[in-house]
C-alpha positions as CSV (number, residue, x, y, z in Angstrom):
1,M,42.0,75.0,-50.4
2,K,41.7,71.8,-48.4
3,K,44.3,71.1,-45.7
4,N,46.7,68.2,-46.5
5,M,49.4,68.5,-43.9
6,G,49.4,66.9,-40.4
7,S,50.9,68.4,-37.3
8,L,54.1,66.2,-37.5
9,D,54.7,67.3,-41.0
10,K,54.2,71.0,-40.1
11,G,56.5,70.6,-37.1
12,I,59.3,69.1,-39.1
13,R,59.1,71.8,-41.7
14,I,59.2,74.6,-39.1
15,I,62.3,72.9,-37.5
16,I,64.1,72.7,-40.8
17,A,63.3,76.3,-41.6
18,I,64.6,77.4,-38.2
19,A,67.8,75.3,-38.7
20,I,68.4,77.0,-42.2
21,A,67.9,80.4,-40.6
22,L,70.4,79.7,-37.9
23,L,72.9,78.4,-40.4
24,Y,72.6,81.6,-42.3
25,Y,72.7,83.7,-39.2
26,F,76.0,82.1,-38.0
27,N,77.5,82.3,-41.6
28,V,77.7,78.6,-42.0
29,I,76.0,78.9,-45.4
30,E,76.6,81.8,-47.7
31,G,76.3,83.0,-51.3
32,T,73.8,81.5,-53.7
33,L,73.3,78.4,-51.6
34,A,72.2,80.6,-48.7
35,Y,69.7,82.4,-50.8
36,V,68.2,79.2,-52.3
37,L,67.9,77.6,-48.8
38,M,66.4,80.8,-47.3
39,V,63.7,80.7,-50.1
40,L,63.1,77.1,-49.3
41,A,62.8,77.9,-45.6
42,I,60.2,80.7,-46.3
43,I,58.2,78.2,-48.4
44,F,58.3,75.7,-45.6
45,L,57.1,78.2,-43.1
46,L,54.3,79.4,-45.4
47,T,53.0,75.9,-46.2
48,S,53.2,75.1,-42.5
49,F,51.1,78.0,-41.5
50,I,48.4,77.4,-44.1
51,S,48.5,73.6,-43.7
52,F,48.6,73.1,-47.4
53,C,51.4,71.8,-49.6
54,P,50.8,72.3,-53.4
55,L,53.2,69.4,-54.2
56,Y,51.1,67.0,-52.2
57,F,48.0,67.6,-54.3
58,P,49.1,66.1,-57.7
59,F,50.4,63.0,-56.0
60,G,47.3,62.6,-53.8
61,W,49.3,62.7,-50.5
62,N,47.7,63.7,-47.3
63,T,49.4,63.7,-43.9
64,C,46.4,65.3,-42.2
65,K,44.4,63.0,-39.9
66,R,41.0,62.5,-41.3
67,K,37.9,62.7,-39.2
């Protein structure tokens, strides 16, 4: 699996995931919307940690700086 995410992309995903978690923690979001957003936040965190986004692959996107 080749890395295709840059550090800015990973940072934005982590910030969004933290924001979703805080919204859930403070009961701003609830119900089905909360569960869907929490799954999205978990996916954002996982893709940030492995530096690979499966949705970038079919489109040929790469935000990682090439050496």
